[in-house]
N, C-alpha and C positions, 0 to 999 in steps of 0.2 A: 449561210448568212455571215457576212462580215462581223467580227467581234472588236470591242474596244475595252481598254483598261477602265475600271471604275474608280474614279479619283486617282489617289496615289497608292492604292492598294494592290496585292497581288492577284485581285479577283478581275476576271473579265466577262463581259456579256455581249449577247447579240445587239445590234444597232437598234432594234426594235425590241421593246420588252412585251411580255403577254401579261395582261392584267386579269386576275380572277375573280373580280368583283361581281361580275355577273353570270358566272359559269353556271349557276343553278337557277337563274331567272333574274328578272329585272329589279327586284328590290333586295334590300339588305337582309331581311328576314324571311325570305322566300322559303316555302315548304320544299324539302328535298325528296320529291317524290321519284319513284323508279325512273320515269320518263325523264325528268329533269336530271337526275343522275347519269343517265345514259347519254344524254345529249352533251352534259358537261365534261364527261370522259372523252367523248369524240373531240370536243373543242380543245382541251389540254393535249391530247395526243397529236391533233393536226398541228397545232403550234410547234410541238417538240419536233415532229417529223419534217415542219417546214424551216427549222433552223433556228426558232427562238430558243435561246439558252438562259435568258433572264426571265423569271417568273414573279409577279408582283402579287403580294397577299396583304391582308390585314386582319386582326383578330375579329373585327366586326362583319367582315363580308360574309354575308348570308348567315349572320350569328354563329360564325366558326365552321359552318358546314363546307364553306369552300376549300378551307385547309384540310378538312377530313377528307373530302372528294380527292384533293390533289394527293393527299398520302396514299390513297387507295391506288391512284395511277402509278404513283412511284414504285409501289410493291409489284404492280403487274408488268412494268415495262422494264426489262432487263437492262442494266446500265445506265438507266436516265438519271440517277441521282448524282453519279460521278461526272455527268457532262453538263450539269445546269447550275445556275446561281439561283438560290431561293432567297427572296426578299420578302419580309413582313413587317408590320406595323402594330403599334399599341399607343394607347393614351385616351382613346375615346370611350367614354363609359354612357351606357344607355339608361334612360330612366326606369326605375323600379329595380335597380341593381346596386348593392345587395338588398336594400330596404325598399318597401313598398313606396316610400315618400322621396326616394332618391331621385334628384333631378338629372336630366341630360347635362354631361359636364366633360371636362378634360382633366386627366390625372397622371402627372408624371412624379408621382411619389415613388421612392425606391421599392416600395413593398409592391406596388401595382405593376410596375415595370417588369420586376422579376417574375411576378406571379403570372402575368400576360405571357411573357416568354415561354416560361415552362408549359403554359397550356398549349400554346402554338406549337411547340416541340411534339407534344403528344399527339396533337391532331394531325400534324404532318408525317409524324412516325419517323423523325429524323432525330441526330444527337446534337446537330448544329444548324442554326440559321446563318446564312452566309452574310446577309446584310440586314440589320435590326433598325427601324426608323420610328421616330416619335411622330405620331400622325397629324395632330394640330397642336400649335402652341397652348400650353397651359398658363394661364395668367398667374397662378399661384405656384409655378415652378420654381425650385431653387436649384440652379445650375450646378453647385457642388453635390447635391443630393442625386441628381441624375447621373453625375460623373462617377459617383460611387457605385450606383447600380450598373451602370456600363462595366466598371472595372471588375465587378463581382461575377458579371455574366461572361466576361471574356476570360477571366481566370478560371472559371469552371468549364471552360470550352464549350459553351452553350452558344456563343455568338462569335463571328469571326470578325466583321466590321460593322460600324454604326453610322447612321445618317439621320436626316430629319424630313419632315414633309410638311409643305405650307408655311415655312418659315420665312420671314423678311429677313434681309441681310444682317441687320442689327441683331436680331434674335440669335441667329446662327453664330455670330461673332461672339456674342456673350456666352453662349454654351460652349463654343470651342475653347474659349479662355480657360473654362473650368475643366475641361476634359483632357486627360493625358494621352488619348488616342486621337487620330485624325478622323474627323466626320468626312466621310467620302461621297455622300449624295444629298441632294435636296429635291424632293419630288413636288413639283408645284404645277398649277394649271397653266399651260400655255397652249395657244392655238391661234389662227389667224383671227378668231372672234374674240380672243382674251390675250392683250397684249402688255398687261401690267409689267411683266418680268422684263420686258425690254426697256422699261423706263425707271424702274425702282432700285436698279443696281445689282438684281439677283444674279443675271447672267455675267456681269462684270465680276462679281465676287467668285463665282464658280470658276471662271477662268483664272483669276488671280491666286486663287486657294487650291486650284486643282481638285475642285469638287464637280462631280458628275451632276448635271441637271436632268432630272426625269420628268417628262410632261404627261401629266394626267389629262384626260380628256382632250386629246390632241385633235380630235375632229369636233370638239365643242359638243360633246354628248351625242354624236352622229348627225348633228344638223348640217355639218359641212359635207355630209355624204349623201343625205337623202334628197329626194325630190318633193318633199311635202309642201304644200302652200305655205307661204309666210303671212302671217296674220298682219295686215295694213293697219291695224290699230295700235300695233306695237311701235313705240316711238323710235326703236332702232332698226325698223323693217327696211329702210333704204340702205343702210350699210350692209345689212345681212344680205341682201339681194345683189348687191354689187359684189360682195366677196363670192357668193356662188357663181355669178356671171364671169368673174375674172378667173376663178379657177377652171371653169368650163373652157374659157378662151385658152388659157395654157395647156390644158389637157388635150383639147382638139389639137393644137399645133405640135404636140409632142406624142401624139398617138396613146394617150394615157387616160386616166379617170381622175375624177375631182378628188376623192379620198387620197389616191396615191400622190397626187400633186401636193395636197395639204400637208401630207406627212414628209415628203421631199423638202418642203419649205422650211420646216423645223429642223431637219437633218443637215441642212446647209450651214447653219449658224456655228460659228467656230467654237462655242463653248461645248460642242459635241452633245447636244441634247439627244437623250433617248425617249422617244415617244412610246408611251404604254397603250398598246393596242387591246382593246376591250371587247371585241365583238365575239359572239358565241357560235358564230356560223363558220364552219370549217373551210368553205369556200373562200369567204372574205378574209379569213385569217392567211390562208395561203396567197391570196391575191395582193394583199397589203405589202408583202415582202418586196413587191417590185419597187417600192419607194426607195429602198437601199441603193438601187441602180441607176435612179433618175437624179442626175446632176442638173439642177436649175442654174441658169445664167444670173448673173446679177442683175440684168434688166428684168427678168422674170420675178426674181425674189423681191425687187423693190416695187414692181407693179402690183404684186399681191399684197405687199406690206402697205401700199397705199389704200388699197381696197379695205384692208383690215382695219386702218386707221380711220377710214371714212372721210378723209380729208387730204389734200396735198401736202407733201412735206414743205416746211418752211424754207 
């Protein structure tokens, strides 16, 4: 699979990333049964063998079990670590941790960032995380404190590059001003069903500042790929149906499929969006790589945009 540079860094990754959120099941706190572990290993290896070289993690994915599983795969597949980029995230803390009455919250304190990184390194079984990102903006975050934590991790050789996730442009700018190192990625929700980043300046900032946008949920949680009935009581049902129909129209014309076209739509944007594929089905993981070779026309791209917007362009 084609690779591209990540931001202005020396790192490069595949045009599609593989997301490890659901490698052990559909929930964040799934039970790592032997059956689920076997399925997860098959999914990760299928992604690697299909050309995915950028693997996306977070400390909360399957309560850390996803990183453990991935570390096991790294040990079993010779040469894999040297050929891939490992990304992980921190900053979300679940209720009941560390105290019984602790609420669900975000935490960008220096102590938590450094501790979280060290725990991820242990679970992954590696000495360095290639790309370390803050998961969701912490309302109490002190940019200078975050910058100090980043600097300590980099100086210790525990992290190569840094980025953020779910940051609005002004939040990224504020943090970047405090950081001595360049932030190279912003992982945000982008799909034909979620177009905020086209309008809020996120993608323009990425192009201006040479930041790589990574798209989580690029198939809208799978809704752009499945044929499940759409609930007509949903006030957004007409737009969702039109997106599906338009994707099918383009897919039939191009001899492709709906999910491949939906990913190709993201790949065409000049900001060089990297969609994060999250399927645990090896066949689907392999099939979706075809999106990299599907170059949509401008007419096709705008036809799909209009469907995503739910109205004509002005």
